[in-house]
C-alpha positions in Angstrom: -72.1 -44.8 34.3 -72.5 -47.1 37.3 -76.3 -47.3 37.1 -77.4 -46.5 33.5 -74.5 -47.9 31.6 -73.5 -51.0 33.7 -75.9 -52.0 36.5 -79.1 -51.8 34.3 -77.3 -53.9 31.6 -76.0 -56.3 34.3 -79.5 -56.8 35.6 -81.0 -57.3 32.1 -78.4 -59.6 30.7 -76.6 -61.3 33.5 -79.1 -61.8 36.4 -77.7 -59.1 38.6 -80.1 -57.4 41.0 -82.6 -55.0 39.4 -81.2 -51.5 39.0 -82.7 -48.1 38.2 -81.8 -44.4 38.8 -84.7 -44.2 41.3 -83.8 -47.3 43.3 -80.0 -47.1 43.3 -78.2 -46.5 46.6 -75.7 -43.8 45.5 -72.2 -43.6 46.9 -71.5 -40.7 49.2 -67.7 -40.8 48.8 -65.3 -41.3 45.9 -64.0 -44.5 47.4 -67.6 -45.9 47.6 -68.2 -44.8 44.0 -65.0 -46.5 42.8 -66.0 -49.7 44.6 -69.5 -49.6 42.9 -67.8 -49.0 39.6 -65.4 -51.9 40.0 -68.2 -54.2 41.1 -70.3 -53.4 38.1 -67.4 -53.7 35.7 -66.6 -57.1 37.2 -70.1 -58.3 36.6 -70.2 -56.9 33.0 -66.8 -58.3 32.0 -67.6 -61.8 33.4 -71.0 -61.8 31.6 -69.5 -60.7 28.3 -66.8 -63.4 28.6 -69.4 -66.0 29.3 -71.2 -65.1 26.0 -68.2 -66.2 24.0 -67.9 -65.7 20.3 -71.1 -67.4 19.4 -73.1 -65.5 22.0 -71.7 -62.1 20.8 -73.4 -62.8 17.4 -76.8 -63.3 19.0 -79.4 -60.5 19.3 -79.4 -58.4 22.5 -83.0 -59.3 23.2 -85.7 -57.5 25.1 -83.4 -56.0 27.7 -82.3 -53.5 25.1 -85.8 -52.4 24.1 -85.9 -51.1 20.5 -82.3 -52.1 20.0 -83.0 -55.8 20.9 -82.4 -57.0 17.4 -78.8 -55.7 17.3 -76.0 -58.1 18.1 -74.5 -58.4 21.5 -71.2 -57.5 20.0 -72.8 -54.1 19.0 -73.9 -53.7 22.6 -70.4 -54.4 23.9 -68.9 -51.8 21.5 -71.5 -49.3 22.6 -70.8 -49.9 26.3 -67.1 -49.6 25.7 -67.6 -46.3 23.9 -69.7 -45.0 26.7 -67.2 -46.0 29.4 -64.3 -44.4 27.4 -66.3 -41.2 26.8 -67.5 -40.8 30.4 -64.3 -41.9 32.1 -62.4 -39.4 30.0 -64.7 -36.7 31.3 -64.0 -37.9 34.9 -60.3 -37.7 34.2 -60.7 -34.1 32.9 -62.6 -33.1 36.0 -59.9 -34.6 38.2 -57.2 -32.7 36.3 -59.1 -29.5 36.6 -59.6 -30.0 40.3 -56.0 -30.8 40.9 -54.8 -27.7 39.0 -57.4 -25.2 40.3 -56.4 -21.8 41.5 -55.7 -21.6 45.3 -57.9 -18.5 45.5 
């Protein structure tokens, strides 16, 4: 989520540092991962806000490869769906961990 969903998009659309699965410095603790997630979310949200209504109607452009002709609004909806989907999985894993058997 941090790299593939947010950081790569932040680099491609909002001038954030380049990001890839191979070059990313991965968090080694949950706190570090949450910090990375918050940082990437902040960049994403600020960038989307800066597009405004007119900018959301524009095509995504080359940063989205074969989907570059789709609107930025479509991209925003896709990213929201990905975040909801994957964060729901994280919540499930946290619940399962919290309720694991003591054995």
